[in-house]
DSSP file (Angstrom, degrees, kcal/mol; ACC not computed):
  #  RESIDUE AA STRUCTURE BP1 BP2  ACC     N-H-->O    O-->H-N    N-H-->O    O-->H-N    TCO  KAPPA ALPHA  PHI   PSI    X-CA   Y-CA   Z-CA
    1    1 A M              0   0    0      0, 0.0     2,-0.4     0, 0.0    14,-0.2   0.000 360.0 360.0 360.0 139.0    0.0    0.0    0.0
    2    2 A D  E     -A   14   0A   0     12,-3.1    12,-3.0     2,-0.0     2,-0.5  -0.995 360.0-164.4-128.7 130.0    1.3    3.5   -0.9
    3    3 A V  E     -A   13   0A   0     -2,-0.4     2,-0.5    10,-0.2    10,-0.2  -0.963   4.8-175.2-118.1 129.0   -0.1    6.7    0.5
    4    4 A E  E     -A   12   0A   0      8,-2.7     8,-3.2    -2,-0.5     2,-0.6  -0.986   2.9-170.6-125.2 121.5    0.6   10.1   -1.0
    5    5 A N  E     -A   11   0A   0     -2,-0.5     2,-0.6     6,-0.2     6,-0.2  -0.951   2.6-175.7-116.5 116.9   -0.7   13.2    0.7
    6    6 A V  E >>  -A   10   0A   0      4,-2.7     3,-2.2    -2,-0.6     4,-2.1  -0.956  32.1-118.5-114.6 116.7   -0.4   16.5   -1.2
    7    7 A Y  T 34 S+     0   0    0     -2,-0.6    -2,-0.0     1,-0.3     4,-0.0  -0.272  96.9   8.0 -56.8 129.7   -1.6   19.5    0.9
    8    8 A G  T 34 S+     0   0    0      1,-0.1    -1,-0.3     0, 0.0     0, 0.0   0.265 126.0  64.6  83.7 -12.2   -4.5   21.3   -0.8
    9    9 A K  T <4 S-     0   0    0     -3,-2.2     2,-0.2     1,-0.3    -2,-0.2   0.649  98.8-121.7-115.1 -24.0   -4.9   18.5   -3.4
   10   10 A G  E  <  -A    6   0A   0     -4,-2.1    -4,-2.7     2,-0.0     2,-0.4  -0.677  31.9 -53.2 116.9-170.0   -5.9   15.5   -1.3
   11   11 A V  E     -A    5   0A   0     -2,-0.2     2,-0.5    -6,-0.2    -6,-0.2  -0.908  35.4-158.1-116.1 137.1   -4.7   12.0   -0.6
   12   12 A T  E     -A    4   0A   0     -8,-3.2    -8,-2.7    -2,-0.4     2,-0.5  -0.972   8.0-164.7-115.3 126.5   -3.9    9.2   -3.1
   13   13 A L  E     -A    3   0A   0     -2,-0.5     2,-0.5   -10,-0.2   -10,-0.2  -0.931   3.0-170.3-109.1 131.2   -4.0    5.6   -2.0
   14   14 A R  E     -A    2   0A   0    -12,-3.0   -12,-3.1    -2,-0.5     2,-0.5  -0.988   2.8-168.4-120.5 124.3   -2.4    2.9   -4.1
   15   15 A I        -     0   0    0     -2,-0.5     2,-0.6   -14,-0.2    -2,-0.0  -0.956   6.2-156.8-114.7 123.8   -3.1   -0.6   -3.1
   16   16 A Y        -     0   0    0     -2,-0.5    -2,-0.0     0, 0.0     0, 0.0  -0.883  11.7-173.8-104.2 123.1   -1.0   -3.3   -4.7
   17   17 A L        -     0   0    0     -2,-0.6     2,-0.1     1,-0.0     3,-0.1  -0.855  32.8 -99.2-113.6 149.8   -2.5   -6.8   -4.8
   18   18 A P        -     0   0    0      0, 0.0     2,-0.1     0, 0.0     3,-0.1  -0.394  44.9-106.2 -66.3 144.9   -0.8  -10.0   -6.0
   19   19 A A        -     0   0    0      1,-0.1     2,-0.2    -2,-0.1     3,-0.0  -0.398  36.8-105.0 -68.6 145.9   -1.7  -11.0   -9.5
   20   20 A A        -     0   0    0      1,-0.1     3,-0.1    -2,-0.1    -1,-0.1  -0.478  18.6-137.2 -70.0 142.7   -4.0  -14.0   -9.8
   21   21 A E  S    S+     0   0    0      1,-0.2     2,-0.4    -2,-0.2    -1,-0.1   0.832  90.8  26.8 -68.6 -31.2   -2.2  -17.1  -11.0
   22   22 A E  S    S-     0   0    0      2,-0.0     2,-0.3    -3,-0.0    -1,-0.2  -0.998  85.0-120.0-137.3 133.7   -5.1  -17.9  -13.3
   23   23 A E        -     0   0    0     -2,-0.4     2,-0.6    -3,-0.1    -2,-0.0  -0.565  25.1-147.3 -74.1 130.7   -7.5  -15.6  -15.0
   24   24 A V        -     0   0    0     -2,-0.3     2,-0.5     2,-0.0    -1,-0.0  -0.888  15.8-174.8-102.3 120.1  -11.1  -16.4  -14.1
   25   25 A V        -     0   0    0     -2,-0.6     2,-0.7     2,-0.0    -2,-0.0  -0.964   9.9-156.7-117.8 119.1  -13.6  -15.7  -16.9
   26   26 A E        -     0   0    0     -2,-0.5     2,-0.1     4,-0.0    -2,-0.0  -0.847  12.6-147.4 -97.7 118.1  -17.3  -16.1  -16.1
   27   27 A T     >  -     0   0    0     -2,-0.7     4,-2.4     1,-0.1     5,-0.2  -0.402  23.4-115.0 -78.3 160.0  -19.4  -16.7  -19.1
   28   28 A E  H  > S+     0   0    0      1,-0.2     4,-2.4     2,-0.2     5,-0.2   0.889 117.6  53.4 -61.2 -38.4  -22.9  -15.5  -19.3
   29   29 A E  H  > S+     0   0    0      2,-0.2     4,-2.2     1,-0.2    -1,-0.2   0.920 109.6  46.5 -63.7 -44.3  -24.1  -19.1  -19.4
   30   30 A A  H  > S+     0   0    0      1,-0.2     4,-2.0     2,-0.2    -1,-0.2   0.890 111.6  52.9 -64.6 -38.7  -22.2  -20.0  -16.2
   31   31 A S  H  X S+     0   0    0     -4,-2.4     4,-1.2     1,-0.2    -2,-0.2   0.921 109.7  48.1 -62.4 -44.1  -23.5  -16.8  -14.5
   32   32 A R  H  <>S+     0   0    0     -4,-2.4     5,-1.1     1,-0.2     3,-0.3   0.911 110.9  49.4 -65.2 -42.2  -27.1  -17.7  -15.4
   33   33 A S  H ><5S+     0   0    0     -4,-2.2     3,-1.2     1,-0.2    -1,-0.2   0.875 109.7  52.6 -66.9 -33.9  -26.9  -21.3  -14.1
   34   34 A A  H 3<5S+     0   0    0     -4,-2.0    -1,-0.2     1,-0.2    -2,-0.2   0.786 106.0  55.4 -68.6 -25.8  -25.3  -20.0  -10.9
   35   35 A R  T 3<5S-     0   0    0     -4,-1.2    -1,-0.2    -3,-0.3    -2,-0.2   0.361 111.8-119.6 -89.4   6.0  -28.3  -17.6  -10.5
   36   36 A H  T < 5 -     0   0    0     -3,-1.2    -3,-0.2    -4,-0.2    -2,-0.1   0.972  35.8-147.9  57.0  58.8  -30.9  -20.4  -10.7
   37   37 A M      < -     0   0    0     -5,-1.1    27,-0.2     1,-0.1    -1,-0.1  -0.241   7.4-124.6 -60.8 144.0  -32.6  -19.1  -13.8
   38   38 A G        -     0   0    0     25,-3.9    27,-0.1    22,-0.2    -1,-0.1  -0.197   9.1-127.3 -79.0 177.4  -36.3  -19.7  -14.2
   39   39 A K        -     0   0    0     -2,-0.0    26,-0.1     0, 0.0    25,-0.1  -0.115  66.9 -76.6-118.9  32.9  -38.0  -21.3  -17.1
   40   40 A G  S    S+     0   0    0     24,-1.9    25,-0.2    23,-0.2    24,-0.1   0.597  77.3 164.0  85.3  11.1  -40.6  -18.6  -17.8
   41   41 A E        -     0   0    0     23,-0.2    25,-2.8     1,-0.1     2,-0.5  -0.226  39.7-114.9 -60.8 152.1  -42.8  -19.5  -14.9
   42   42 A T  E     -bc  66  86B   0     43,-0.8    45,-2.8    23,-0.2    46,-1.1  -0.794  31.2-168.3 -93.4 130.4  -45.4  -17.0  -13.8
   43   43 A I  E     -bc  67  88B   0     23,-3.0    25,-2.6    -2,-0.5     2,-0.7  -0.965  16.9-143.4-119.6 133.0  -45.0  -15.5  -10.3
   44   44 A L  E     -bc  68  89B   0     44,-2.6    46,-2.8    -2,-0.4     2,-0.5  -0.875  21.5-162.6 -93.3 113.4  -47.6  -13.4   -8.5
   45   45 A L  E     -bc  69  90B   0     23,-3.3    25,-2.1    -2,-0.7     2,-0.5  -0.874   7.3-172.8-102.8 123.8  -45.6  -10.7   -6.6
   46   46 A V  E     +bc  70  91B   0     44,-3.0    46,-2.4    -2,-0.5     2,-0.3  -0.953  21.9 141.7-123.4 112.5  -47.5   -8.9   -3.8
   47   47 A E        -     0   0    0     23,-2.1    25,-0.1    -2,-0.5     6,-0.1  -0.961  37.5-156.8-153.6 127.9  -45.8   -6.0   -2.1
   48   48 A D  S    S+     0   0    0     -2,-0.3     2,-0.8    46,-0.2    23,-0.1   0.684  76.1  87.0 -82.5 -17.9  -47.2   -2.7   -0.8
   49   49 A N     >  -     0   0    0      1,-0.2     4,-2.8     2,-0.1     5,-0.2  -0.748  69.1-155.3 -86.1 109.8  -43.9   -0.8   -1.0
   50   50 A G  H  > S+     0   0    0     -2,-0.8     4,-2.5     1,-0.2     5,-0.2   0.901  88.2  44.9 -55.1 -53.7  -43.7    0.5   -4.6
   51   51 A P  H  > S+     0   0    0      0, 0.0     4,-2.3     0, 0.0    -1,-0.2   0.898 116.5  47.1 -61.5 -38.6  -39.9    0.8   -5.0
   52   52 A L  H  > S+     0   0    0      2,-0.2     4,-2.6     1,-0.2     5,-0.2   0.896 110.9  52.3 -67.5 -39.4  -39.3   -2.6   -3.4
   53   53 A R  H  X S+     0   0    0     -4,-2.8     4,-2.5     1,-0.2    -1,-0.2   0.926 112.4  45.1 -61.0 -44.7  -42.0   -4.1   -5.6
   54   54 A E  H  X S+     0   0    0     -4,-2.5     4,-2.3     2,-0.2    -2,-0.2   0.883 112.8  50.1 -69.2 -37.8  -40.4   -2.7   -8.7
   55   55 A A  H  X S+     0   0    0     -4,-2.3     4,-2.1    -5,-0.2    -2,-0.2   0.914 113.3  46.3 -65.1 -41.9  -36.9   -3.8   -7.7
   56   56 A T  H  X S+     0   0    0     -4,-2.6     4,-2.8     2,-0.2    -2,-0.2   0.898 110.4  53.5 -67.1 -40.1  -38.1   -7.3   -7.0
   57   57 A R  H  X S+     0   0    0     -4,-2.5     4,-2.9    -5,-0.2     5,-0.2   0.931 108.5  49.7 -57.8 -46.1  -40.0   -7.4  -10.3
   58   58 A A  H  X S+     0   0    0     -4,-2.3     4,-2.3     1,-0.2    -1,-0.2   0.904 111.1  49.2 -61.7 -41.6  -36.8   -6.4  -12.1
   59   59 A M  H  X S+     0   0    0     -4,-2.1     4,-1.2     2,-0.2    -1,-0.2   0.939 112.7  47.8 -61.0 -46.5  -34.9   -9.2  -10.3
   60   60 A L  H  <>S+     0   0    0     -4,-2.8     5,-1.9     1,-0.2     3,-0.4   0.915 112.3  47.7 -62.7 -44.4  -37.5  -11.7  -11.1
   61   61 A E  H ><5S+     0   0    0     -4,-2.9     3,-1.5     1,-0.2    -1,-0.2   0.877 109.2  54.8 -65.2 -36.2  -37.7  -10.7  -14.8
   62   62 A G  H 3<5S+     0   0    0     -4,-2.3    -1,-0.2     1,-0.3    -2,-0.2   0.756 105.1  54.0 -65.7 -24.1  -33.9  -10.9  -14.9
   63   63 A L  T 3<5S-     0   0    0     -4,-1.2   -25,-3.9    -3,-0.4    -1,-0.3   0.293 126.9-102.8 -91.1   8.0  -34.1  -14.4  -13.6
   64   64 A N  T < 5S+     0   0    0     -3,-1.5   -24,-1.9     1,-0.3     2,-0.3   0.844  75.5 136.4  74.8  37.9  -36.5  -15.3  -16.5
   65   65 A Y      < -     0   0    0     -5,-1.9     2,-0.4   -25,-0.2    -1,-0.3  -0.855  53.9-127.4-108.7 151.6  -39.8  -15.2  -14.7
   66   66 A R  E     -b   42   0B   0    -25,-2.8   -23,-3.0    -2,-0.3     2,-0.5  -0.831  33.2-151.0 -91.7 134.9  -43.0  -13.7  -15.9
   67   67 A V  E     -b   43   0B   0     -2,-0.4     2,-0.4   -25,-0.2   -23,-0.2  -0.935  23.6-177.9-122.7 128.9  -44.4  -11.4  -13.2
   68   68 A L  E     -b   44   0B   0    -25,-2.6   -23,-3.3    -2,-0.5     2,-0.3  -0.953  24.7-160.3-109.0 138.7  -47.9  -10.3  -12.2
   69   69 A S  E     +b   45   0B   0     -2,-0.4     2,-0.3   -25,-0.2   -23,-0.2  -0.898  17.4 179.2-128.2 156.7  -47.9   -7.8   -9.3
   70   70 A A  E     -b   46   0B   0    -25,-2.1   -23,-2.1    -2,-0.3     3,-0.1  -0.967  28.0-137.0-146.4 157.1  -50.3   -6.4   -6.7
   71   71 A T  S    S+     0   0    0     -2,-0.3     2,-0.3   -25,-0.2   -25,-0.1   0.567  84.3   3.4 -96.1 -10.5  -50.1   -3.9   -3.9
   72   72 A N  S  > S-     0   0    0     23,-0.1     4,-2.1   -25,-0.1     5,-0.1  -0.965  82.8 -90.3-162.0 173.4  -52.0   -5.9   -1.3
   73   73 A G  H  > S+     0   0    0     25,-2.1     4,-2.2    23,-0.4     5,-0.2   0.866 120.1  52.7 -61.9 -39.6  -53.7   -9.2   -0.7
   74   74 A Q  H  > S+     0   0    0      1,-0.2     4,-1.7     2,-0.2    -1,-0.2   0.923 111.1  46.6 -64.5 -44.2  -57.1   -8.1   -1.9
   75   75 A E  H  > S+     0   0    0      1,-0.2     4,-2.6     2,-0.2    -1,-0.2   0.876 110.2  55.2 -63.9 -36.6  -55.7   -6.9   -5.2
   76   76 A A  H  X S+     0   0    0     -4,-2.1     4,-2.8     2,-0.2    -2,-0.2   0.891 103.9  53.4 -64.1 -40.0  -53.7  -10.1   -5.5
   77   77 A L  H  X S+     0   0    0     -4,-2.2     4,-2.1     2,-0.2    -1,-0.2   0.907 111.4  46.6 -60.8 -40.9  -56.9  -12.2   -5.2
   78   78 A T  H  < S+     0   0    0     -4,-1.7    -2,-0.2     2,-0.2    -1,-0.2   0.928 113.4  47.6 -66.3 -45.5  -58.5  -10.2   -8.0
   79   79 A R  H  < S+     0   0    0     -4,-2.6    -2,-0.2     1,-0.2    -1,-0.2   0.878 111.9  51.7 -62.6 -37.8  -55.3  -10.5  -10.2
   80   80 A Y  H >< S+     0   0    0     -4,-2.8     3,-3.1     1,-0.2    -1,-0.2   0.924  73.1 154.0 -66.5 -44.7  -55.2  -14.2   -9.4
   81   81 A G  T 3< S-     0   0    0     -4,-2.1    -1,-0.2     1,-0.3    -2,-0.1  -0.338  83.9 -42.0  52.5-116.9  -58.8  -14.9  -10.4
   82   82 A D  T 3  S+     0   0    0     -2,-0.2     2,-1.0    -3,-0.2    -1,-0.3  -0.192  88.3 154.1-131.1  41.6  -58.5  -18.6  -11.4
   83   83 A D    X   -     0   0    0     -3,-3.1     3,-1.2     1,-0.2    -2,-0.0  -0.597  21.2-175.8 -75.8 100.5  -55.3  -18.3  -13.3
   84   84 A S  T 3  S+     0   0    0     -2,-1.0    -1,-0.2     1,-0.2    -3,-0.0   0.514  72.8  77.3 -77.7  -3.3  -53.8  -21.7  -13.1
   85   85 A S  T 3   +     0   0    0    -44,-0.0   -43,-0.8     2,-0.0     2,-0.5   0.633  66.8 105.1 -80.2 -11.7  -50.6  -20.5  -14.9
   86   86 A I  E <   -c   42   0B   0     -3,-1.2   -43,-0.2     1,-0.2     3,-0.1  -0.575  46.9-178.6 -73.0 120.7  -49.3  -18.9  -11.7
   87   87 A A  E     +     0   0B   0    -45,-2.8     2,-0.3    -2,-0.5   -44,-0.2   0.703  62.4  10.6 -92.1 -23.0  -46.6  -21.2  -10.4
   88   88 A L  E     -c   43   0B   0    -46,-1.1   -44,-2.6    26,-0.1     2,-0.5  -0.993  57.4-142.4-158.9 145.4  -45.7  -19.3   -7.2
   89   89 A V  E     -cd  44 116B   0     26,-1.8    28,-2.7    -2,-0.3     2,-0.6  -0.971  13.4-169.9-112.4 126.1  -46.9  -16.5   -5.0
   90   90 A I  E     +cd  45 117B   0    -46,-2.8   -44,-3.0    -2,-0.5     2,-0.4  -0.973  22.0 170.7-113.1 118.1  -44.3  -14.2   -3.4
   91   91 A T  E     -cd  46 118B   0     26,-2.3    28,-2.6    -2,-0.6   -44,-0.2  -0.977  37.4-125.0-137.6 142.7  -45.9  -12.0   -0.8
   92   92 A D  E     - d   0 119B   0    -46,-2.4     8,-0.2    -2,-0.4    28,-0.2  -0.437  24.0-141.9 -66.8 153.9  -45.0   -9.5    1.9
   93   93 A L  S    S+     0   0    0     26,-1.1     7,-1.2     1,-0.2     2,-0.7   0.850  84.5  54.4 -89.4 -38.0  -46.6  -10.5    5.2
   94   94 A V  S    S+     0   0    0      5,-0.2   -46,-0.2     6,-0.1    -1,-0.2  -0.864  71.4 135.2-107.0 109.1  -47.6   -7.1    6.6
   95   95 A M        -     0   0    0     -2,-0.7   -23,-0.1    -3,-0.1     2,-0.0  -0.970  54.0 -97.9-145.4 156.7  -49.7   -5.0    4.2
   96   96 A P  S    S+     0   0    0      0, 0.0     2,-2.5     0, 0.0   -23,-0.4  -0.340 101.2  14.7 -70.4 162.2  -52.8   -2.9    4.4
   97   97 A V  S    S+     0   0    0    -25,-0.1     2,-0.3   -24,-0.1   -25,-0.1  -0.385 138.1   7.0  73.0 -62.0  -56.2   -4.4    3.4
   98   98 A M  S    S-     0   0    0     -2,-2.5   -25,-2.1     4,-0.0   -24,-0.1  -0.932  75.3-141.5-151.7 125.5  -55.1   -8.0    3.5
   99   99 A G     >  -     0   0    0     -2,-0.3     4,-2.0   -27,-0.1    -5,-0.2  -0.198  32.4 -97.7 -81.2 175.6  -51.7   -9.4    4.7
  100  100 A G  H  > S+     0   0    0     -7,-1.2     4,-2.5    -8,-0.2     5,-0.2   0.832 117.6  53.6 -65.5 -37.2  -49.7  -12.2    3.2
  101  101 A K  H  > S+     0   0    0     -8,-0.5     4,-2.2     2,-0.2    -1,-0.2   0.943 111.9  44.6 -66.3 -46.4  -50.8  -15.0    5.5
  102  102 A A  H  > S+     0   0    0     -9,-0.2     4,-2.3     1,-0.2    -2,-0.2   0.880 113.0  53.2 -63.9 -37.4  -54.5  -14.3    4.9
  103  103 A L  H  X S+     0   0    0     -4,-2.0     4,-2.8     2,-0.2     5,-0.2   0.941 108.5  48.5 -61.3 -47.7  -53.8  -14.1    1.2
  104  104 A M  H  X S+     0   0    0     -4,-2.5     4,-2.5     1,-0.2    -2,-0.2   0.894 110.6  51.1 -63.1 -39.6  -52.1  -17.4    1.1
  105  105 A Q  H  X S+     0   0    0     -4,-2.2     4,-1.1     2,-0.2    -1,-0.2   0.924 112.3  47.0 -61.9 -43.5  -54.9  -19.1    3.0
  106  106 A A  H  X S+     0   0    0     -4,-2.3     4,-0.8     1,-0.2     3,-0.3   0.916 113.9  47.0 -65.9 -43.2  -57.5  -17.7    0.6
  107  107 A L  H >X S+     0   0    0     -4,-2.8     4,-2.4     1,-0.2     3,-0.7   0.894 110.5  51.7 -66.5 -39.4  -55.5  -18.7   -2.5
  108  108 A R  H 3< S+     0   0    0     -4,-2.5    -1,-0.2     1,-0.3    -2,-0.2   0.695  99.7  63.2 -74.6 -16.5  -54.8  -22.2   -1.2
  109  109 A S  H 3< S+     0   0    0     -4,-1.1    -1,-0.3    -3,-0.3    -2,-0.2   0.797 112.7  38.0 -71.3 -26.0  -58.6  -22.7   -0.6
  110  110 A R  H << S+     0   0    0     -4,-0.8    -2,-0.2    -3,-0.7    -1,-0.1   0.835 138.2  14.6 -85.9 -39.3  -58.9  -22.3   -4.3
  111  111 A R    ><  -     0   0    0     -4,-2.4     3,-2.1    -5,-0.1    -1,-0.2  -0.772  68.9-167.3-142.1  89.8  -55.7  -24.2   -5.2
  112  112 A P  T 3  S+     0   0    0      0, 0.0    -4,-0.1     0, 0.0    -1,-0.1   0.698  84.9  51.4 -56.6 -26.3  -54.3  -26.3   -2.3
  113  113 A Q  T 3  S+     0   0    0      2,-0.1    49,-0.2    50,-0.1    50,-0.1   0.418  75.1 125.5 -94.5   3.4  -51.0  -27.1   -3.9
  114  114 A L    <   -     0   0    0     -3,-2.1     2,-0.1    -7,-0.1   -26,-0.1  -0.466  55.6-138.9 -65.3 119.5  -50.0  -23.5   -4.8
  115  115 A P        -     0   0    0      0, 0.0   -26,-1.8     0, 0.0     2,-0.3  -0.464  18.9-163.7 -80.5 154.1  -46.6  -22.7   -3.3
  116  116 A G  E     -de  89 135B   0     18,-1.4    20,-3.4   -28,-0.2    21,-0.6  -0.948  15.3-153.5-135.0 156.4  -45.8  -19.4   -1.6
  117  117 A L  E     -de  90 137B   0    -28,-2.7   -26,-2.3    -2,-0.3     2,-0.4  -0.984  17.0-149.6-129.5 118.0  -42.8  -17.5   -0.5
  118  118 A A  E     -de  91 138B   0     19,-2.0    21,-3.6    -2,-0.4     2,-0.4  -0.724  11.1-169.8 -89.5 134.8  -43.2  -15.1    2.4
  119  119 A V  E     +de  92 139B   0    -28,-2.6   -26,-1.1    -2,-0.4     2,-0.3  -0.986  15.3 163.7-122.6 137.0  -40.9  -12.0    2.5
  120  120 A T  E     - e   0 140B   0     19,-1.9    21,-3.0    -2,-0.4   -28,-0.0  -1.000  43.7-150.4-153.2 149.7  -40.8   -9.8    5.5
  121  121 A G  S    S+     0   0    0     -2,-0.3     2,-0.3    19,-0.2    19,-0.1   0.433  86.5  72.0 -93.2  -3.2  -38.8   -7.1    7.2
  122  122 A Y  S    S-     0   0    0     -3,-0.0    19,-0.1   -28,-0.0   -29,-0.1  -0.736  92.4-106.4-109.7 158.1  -40.1   -8.3   10.6
  123  123 A T        -     0   0    0     -2,-0.3     2,-0.1    17,-0.1    -2,-0.1  -0.767  42.0-124.2 -81.6 117.3  -39.1  -11.5   12.5
  124  124 A P        -     0   0    0      0, 0.0     3,-0.4     0, 0.0    14,-0.0  -0.403   9.7-141.2 -65.4 137.0  -42.2  -13.7   12.2
  125  125 A D  S    S+     0   0    0      1,-0.3     2,-0.4    -2,-0.1     3,-0.1   0.940  92.2  16.6 -61.9 -48.4  -43.5  -14.8   15.6
  126  126 A R    >>  +     0   0    0      1,-0.1     4,-1.1     2,-0.0     3,-0.8  -0.811  61.2 178.9-132.7  91.8  -44.3  -18.3   14.5
  127  127 A E  H 3> S+     0   0    0     -2,-0.4     4,-2.3    -3,-0.4     5,-0.2   0.836  83.9  64.0 -61.6 -32.0  -42.6  -19.4   11.3
  128  128 A D  H 3> S+     0   0    0      1,-0.2     4,-2.1     2,-0.2    -1,-0.2   0.875  98.5  54.6 -59.1 -37.5  -44.3  -22.9   11.7
  129  129 A D  H <> S+     0   0    0     -3,-0.8     4,-1.0     1,-0.2    -1,-0.2   0.877 108.7  48.7 -63.5 -36.9  -47.7  -21.2   11.3
  130  130 A L  H  <>S+     0   0    0     -4,-1.1     5,-1.9     1,-0.2     3,-0.5   0.898 110.4  49.5 -70.4 -40.7  -46.6  -19.7    8.0
  131  131 A L  H ><5S+     0   0    0     -4,-2.3     3,-1.2     1,-0.2    -2,-0.2   0.867 106.3  58.5 -64.5 -35.2  -45.2  -23.0    6.7
  132  132 A A  H 3<5S+     0   0    0     -4,-2.1    -1,-0.2     1,-0.3    -2,-0.2   0.776 102.1  53.2 -67.0 -27.2  -48.6  -24.6    7.7
  133  133 A V  T 3<5S-     0   0    0     -4,-1.0    -1,-0.3    -3,-0.5    -2,-0.2   0.424 133.1 -82.5 -91.0   3.3  -50.6  -22.2    5.4
  134  134 A G  T < 5S+     0   0    0     -3,-1.2   -18,-1.4     1,-0.3     2,-0.4   0.459  80.2 138.9 118.4   0.7  -48.4  -23.0    2.4
  135  135 A F  E   < -e  116   0B   0     -5,-1.9    -1,-0.3   -20,-0.2   -18,-0.2  -0.641  39.3-156.0 -78.2 132.4  -45.3  -20.9    2.5
  136  136 A A  E    S-     0   0B   0    -20,-3.4     2,-0.3    -2,-0.4   -19,-0.2   0.836  73.6 -22.3 -74.2 -33.1  -42.2  -22.9    1.4
  137  137 A Q  E     -e  117   0B   0    -21,-0.6   -19,-2.0    -7,-0.1     2,-0.5  -0.979  60.7-111.8-166.0 168.9  -40.0  -20.6    3.4
  138  138 A V  E     -e  118   0B   0     -2,-0.3     2,-0.5   -21,-0.2   -19,-0.2  -0.962  26.8-159.8-113.5 123.1  -39.8  -17.1    4.9
  139  139 A L  E     -e  119   0B   0    -21,-3.6   -19,-1.9    -2,-0.5     2,-0.3  -0.905  14.4-136.1-106.4 124.3  -37.2  -14.8    3.2
  140  140 A S  E     -e  120   0B   0     -2,-0.5   -19,-0.2   -21,-0.2   -17,-0.1  -0.583  31.7 -90.3 -83.4 139.4  -36.1  -11.8    5.3
  141  141 A K  S    S+     0   0    0    -21,-3.0     2,-0.1    -2,-0.3     3,-0.0  -0.664 103.6  48.2 -83.1 145.6  -35.7   -8.3    3.8
  142  142 A P  S    S+     0   0    0      0, 0.0     2,-0.3     0, 0.0    -2,-0.1   0.627  77.7 162.4 -79.5 151.7  -33.4   -7.1    2.6
  143  143 A F        -     0   0    0     -2,-0.1     2,-0.2    -4,-0.1    -2,-0.1  -0.901  27.1-135.3-128.3 158.9  -32.5  -10.0    0.2
  144  144 A D     >  -     0   0    0     -2,-0.3     4,-2.5     1,-0.1     5,-0.2  -0.579  34.7 -95.1-108.4 177.1  -30.4  -10.1   -2.9
  145  145 A E  H  > S+     0   0    0      1,-0.2     4,-2.9     2,-0.2     5,-0.2   0.869 122.7  52.4 -60.3 -39.6  -31.0  -11.8   -6.2
  146  146 A A  H  > S+     0   0    0      2,-0.2     4,-2.3     1,-0.2    -1,-0.2   0.919 110.6  47.3 -65.3 -43.1  -29.1  -14.9   -5.3
  147  147 A D  H  > S+     0   0    0      2,-0.2     4,-2.3     1,-0.2    -2,-0.2   0.926 114.4  47.9 -61.6 -44.3  -31.1  -15.4   -2.1
  148  148 A L  H  X S+     0   0    0     -4,-2.5     4,-2.4     1,-0.2    -2,-0.2   0.925 110.8  50.5 -63.3 -45.6  -34.4  -14.8   -4.0
  149  149 A A  H  X S+     0   0    0     -4,-2.9     4,-2.3     1,-0.2    -1,-0.2   0.918 111.9  47.2 -60.4 -45.0  -33.4  -17.2   -6.8
  150  150 A R  H  X S+     0   0    0     -4,-2.3     4,-2.3     1,-0.2    -1,-0.2   0.916 112.3  49.8 -63.2 -43.0  -32.5  -20.0   -4.3
  151  151 A A  H  X S+     0   0    0     -4,-2.3     4,-2.5     1,-0.2    -2,-0.2   0.889 110.6  50.4 -64.5 -39.0  -35.8  -19.5   -2.3
  152  152 A I  H  X S+     0   0    0     -4,-2.4     4,-3.0     2,-0.2     5,-0.3   0.943 109.9  49.0 -64.3 -47.8  -37.9  -19.6   -5.5
  153  153 A R  H  X S+     0   0    0     -4,-2.3     4,-2.4     1,-0.2    -2,-0.2   0.916 112.8  48.8 -58.9 -42.2  -36.3  -22.8   -6.7
  154  154 A K  H  X S+     0   0    0     -4,-2.3     4,-2.3     2,-0.2    -1,-0.2   0.929 113.0  47.0 -62.4 -45.5  -36.9  -24.3   -3.3
  155  155 A A  H  X S+     0   0    0     -4,-2.5     4,-2.4     1,-0.2    -2,-0.2   0.908 112.6  48.9 -64.5 -42.7  -40.5  -23.2   -3.3
  156  156 A L  H  X S+     0   0    0     -4,-3.0     4,-2.3     2,-0.2    -1,-0.2   0.893 110.2  51.4 -66.4 -38.5  -41.2  -24.4   -6.8
  157  157 A R  H  X S+     0   0    0     -4,-2.4     4,-2.2    -5,-0.3    -2,-0.2   0.924 111.0  48.2 -61.9 -43.6  -39.6  -27.8   -6.0
  158  158 A K  H  X S+     0   0    0     -4,-2.3     4,-1.1     1,-0.2    -2,-0.2   0.907 111.1  50.9 -63.2 -40.9  -41.8  -28.1   -2.9
  159  159 A G  H  X S+     0   0    0     -4,-2.4     4,-0.7     1,-0.2    -1,-0.2   0.888 112.2  46.1 -63.3 -40.0  -44.9  -27.2   -5.0
  160  160 A H  H  < S+     0   0    0     -4,-2.3     3,-0.3     1,-0.2    -1,-0.2   0.837 108.4  55.6 -72.7 -32.7  -44.1  -29.8   -7.7
  161  161 A S  H  < S+     0   0    0     -4,-2.2    -1,-0.2     1,-0.2    -2,-0.2   0.742 109.8  46.9 -73.3 -20.1  -43.4  -32.5   -5.1
  162  162 A K  H  <        0   0    0     -4,-1.1    -1,-0.2    -3,-0.2    -2,-0.2   0.629 360.0 360.0 -91.7 -14.8  -46.8  -32.0   -3.6
  163  163 A A     <        0   0    0     -4,-0.7    -1,-0.2    -3,-0.3    -2,-0.1   0.490 360.0 360.0 -71.9 360.0  -48.7  -32.0   -6.9
């Protein structure tokens, strides 16, 4: 490390790292497989926070999922209708009008094998209660694309194994 301080002009830091013995080149294909790319499945995304909903939508679309979105559980029920193409529901737990747990119960009364993924900024009191209503897992906010991709694959596998 080299530090150069010039009065009135600022400080320059130079950090010297050893060269890698072998160049690592990540191909786009390897990157996609590492990210657990989807196969075009439709996901119903329910989140009341607009910027978070849009950021999650962008992540999902980047992972090759088709996304329908809603701002609360009641709107999600309307969007869902009887759309059997929806492979997974990703929902916030705490929302106005209707929260994620009540939404999942209502959707599973229509389609018992529909998998869900709960996302929350709060520590759920009883995660077992959430798993019992159909959530494959609870993902804590904030999450990154890799966490989301892994959770989706897990939820979809659970949904297919119960079908």
